[in-house]
N, C-alpha and C positions, 0 to 999 in steps of 0.2 A: 750278371744283371743287365737287362736290355730294356730300354724305355725311350719313348718319344714325348714331345710337348704337345699336349692336347687340349689345354685349357686357355681361356682368355682369348687374345687375338690370335694365338697359334692355331685354334680350332677353326678359324676363318682363313687359314693359309697365309697369314701375315706374320712375318718375323718381328717380334717386339723387341728391338734393340734397348729401349728404355728399361724393360723388365730384366733383360740380361744383365745390364750394369746396375740395376736396382736404383735408378734415379727417376725423379719426378718428371712428368710431361711438361713441366714448366721450367725445367733445370736450364741454366745457362751454360755456355760453353766452358766457362771456368769451373763450374761445379762438376760438370761431366768429366773433365780432365782429373780433377782432384779425386773423384771416385774411382776412375780408371786406374790411376797410379796406386791407389790403396789395394785394389783388387790384385793387380799385376805383382805388387810386392808379396802378396800372400801366395800366389800361384807360381811365380817364376822359380825355375830350378835352383838358382843360387841363393834364394831367400826363402823358399818353401820350408815349412817345418814338418813335412811329412816324414814319417819314421822309416818307410821302406822305399826302395827304388821304384817299385810298381805304383805307389801312391804319388811319387814325385813325377813319374811319367804321365800319370793320369791328370795330375794338376796342370802340367805343361800342355797336354792336349787341349784341356778346357780353355787355357789361356789362348793358345795359338788358333783354335779353330772355332771358338765361341766368343770369348771376351774381346780379343783383338778385332775381329770383323765388326762386332757391335760398335766398338769405339771408332773404327774407321768411318762408319756412317754418321755417328752422332758428333764427331769432333768437327765436322765441316758444316758451316751454316746452311749451305744448299741442300745437301742430303738430309740434314736433320729436319729442316723445314718441310721437305717433301714427305718424310715418313710421318711427321706430325699432322700434315694435311690429310694424309690417307687415314690416320687414326680417328681424326675428327670427322671425316666424311662417313666412316663406318659408325661412329657415335650417332651422327645426325640421322642416318638411315634407320638405325635401330630405334631411336627416339621416335621417329615418325611412325614407326610400326608399333609404338606403345612400350618400347623397352623390353619386349618379351624375350627372355633368354634363360638358359639354365645357370644358376648361381650355385657353386659348389663349395666356396670357402667362407668361413665365418667373417673374415675381414671385409670381404665384398658384400656380404649380407648386411653388415653393420652399416657400411657406406650407402648402400641402396636404399636403406630405411631411414636414412638421416633426413631431417626436416630443416635444419639450419646449420650454418658453419660447415657446409660441405667441404670447401677448400681446405679448411684447417684440419678436418677429420681425415681427409685423403692424405695429407702430408704426414699426419701423425701415424696412420696405419702403415704408410709406406716405410717410414723409418723403422717401425717395429719389425717389419719383414725383411728389410735390407741390412739391418745391423749385423746379423750373423749369417748373411746369405751364402757366403763361401767358406764358412767355418768348417763345414763337413761336406764333402764331395757327394756323400750318400743323399743329402737332402737338397742338393742344388736345384735339381729339376723341379722339385715340388715348390721351392721358394720362387723360382723363376714364374711358374704357372700361377702362383697365388698373386704375384705382383702384377702379372699380365691381365689377369681377370680383374684385379682392382683397377688397372689402368682403363680397361674397357667399360667397367661400370661408371668410372669418373667421366669418361668421354660421353657416355649416354646421358648422364645427369646434366653435364655442362651444356650439351646440345638441346636437351629439354628446357632448360632455363633460358637458353638463347631464343628458342622458338616461342616460348611464352612471352618473352619481352618484345619480340617482333610483332606478335599478334596484338599485344597491348598497344604498341606504338602505332600499328596500322589502324587500330580502333580509334585511338585518340586523333589521328590525322582525319579519319573519316567524320568524327564528331565535329571537329573544328574547321573542316573544309569550307563551309559557307562563309566564314569570317576571315579566311586567309587569302592573300594574293599568291597565285602559283608562280614560283620563280623557277627559272631554269637552273638545274643543279650543275655546278662545275666541279669536277673531281678534284680533290687535293693532290692527286697523283697525275695531273694532266701533263706535266713536263716529261715524267718517266714514260707515260703512255705514248706520247708523240715520238720520243726516241725509240721506243720499241717498235712502233709501227714502221719507222724508217729503217731499222735493222732488219725487219721482216721482209721489207721491200727489196733489200739487198741480199736476202737469203742467209743473213747472219743470225741464225736462230739461237745460238748459244748466248750472244750478247742481248738478244731480244728477251730471252727468258730471265736473264739477270735483271734487266730493267723492269720486267713485269712482276718479278718477285719483290723488288723494292716498291713498286706501285701498290702491290697487295697490302704491304704493311700500312700504307697511308690510307688506302681505300679497301678495306677488307670485304665489303659487301658488293663489290662492282661486278656485275655479270659480264660486262666487256672485257675486264681484265682476265677473269677466269676463262672466258671463250678464247681470247687471244693465246693465253698460255696453253690451252688445249690444242689449238692449231699449231703452235710453235712446237710442242712435243710430237704431235702426229707427224709433222713434216721432218722430224728426226727419227721417225720410225719407233718411237717410244709409245706404243699403244696403250699400255697399262696407265701411265701417268696421264695420257691424253683423255682417257675415259674419265678419270677422277675429276679433272678440271672441267671438262665439257659438261658432265653431269651436274656439277655444282653451278656452272653458268646457267644452265637451263632451269634449275631448281630456284635460283634467285629471280630470274626474270625470263620466262619462256617466250616472251614477246621481243626480247632484245635481238636486234639484227645480227650481232656478232655471235650470240649464243645459238641462234638458228643456223647460221653459216657453219659454225663449228660442228654442230650436230649433224648437218648434212654431209660434211666432209668426212666426219668419222663413219657414217653409214656407208659412203662410197668406198672408203678404205677398207672396211670390214667385208663388203660385198666383193671387192676385187681380190682380197686375200682368199676368200672362200673359193672363188671361181679358179684361182690359181692352184689352190690345194687340190680341188676336184679334178684338175687336169693332169695331175702328176700321178704316177704309179704308186699305189699305197705302200708304205714302208712298214716293216715290223715295228710295233710300238716298243720304245726302249724299256728295259727292265728297271722298274722304280722301286724294287725291293731293297730295303736298308741292309747295310752291312751288319756283321755281327759286332759284339762288344758293347760296352757300357753306353757309348755315345753314337751308336749306329743310327738312330733316329734323327740325331741333330746334324751329323756330318755326312750322311749318305747322299745327299742331294743338293741342288742349288738352293740358294736363299729365294724365298717368295718375294 
């Protein structure tokens, strides 16, 4: 039996660690650890209830090569936040495109058609899918795909609701503008922002990212913070993360000087990278074919 994960976020080349562990996109670190320990107890060779050595070996592979890496990402605040930001960014993009996507599973269809209490329905559907997620290794892949599609649908709905609220807020501001005095907005994250700028001036981008992540919690709609995060990641050669933050900065406020600066720096980096690539002798593309076996599609390459 050979298969790969092709539904939900996986079809967009994103590894959904939340789906692997069967936890909510709103799960805390403590909830994630509790869930991981429960799965590990079921799959670990010393506690696994599999009847044959082959089944125990397979369970151990799932634990070592799938569950443990997912927990490694979600157990840390920084990497968990980064993955959640990527998922939300994908949800926003699809929401802006009208939420057009192929929905394959009943649970996702039920959530997508919900008109109220979406958060509650999402949690209930997730529990129903994750309760017996690792009871049978034969159905693990299907369960993960269903949960990942549910996560993607929830991200789209949440983004759609946020966009609608922002549009309503903007309309209210436009309607009330003649009666209001325009005041300069001071970010509640000003202190974190100032410290981050100082770190960036000293080329200490790791500390700068830490301060900016804290700033983002206080001011989640700041184009400046997203732009600075994009620049910080760009200067650490983390092009993927830089793209996500810079795109978000530009979407929030395309006239923001930091957003413009970050976008220009990203364009220069990409242009330089392409010129460098073209100047080298083309190499033979690596063989991306998956290995054989039941989990060849999962373990044959790097995580996206």
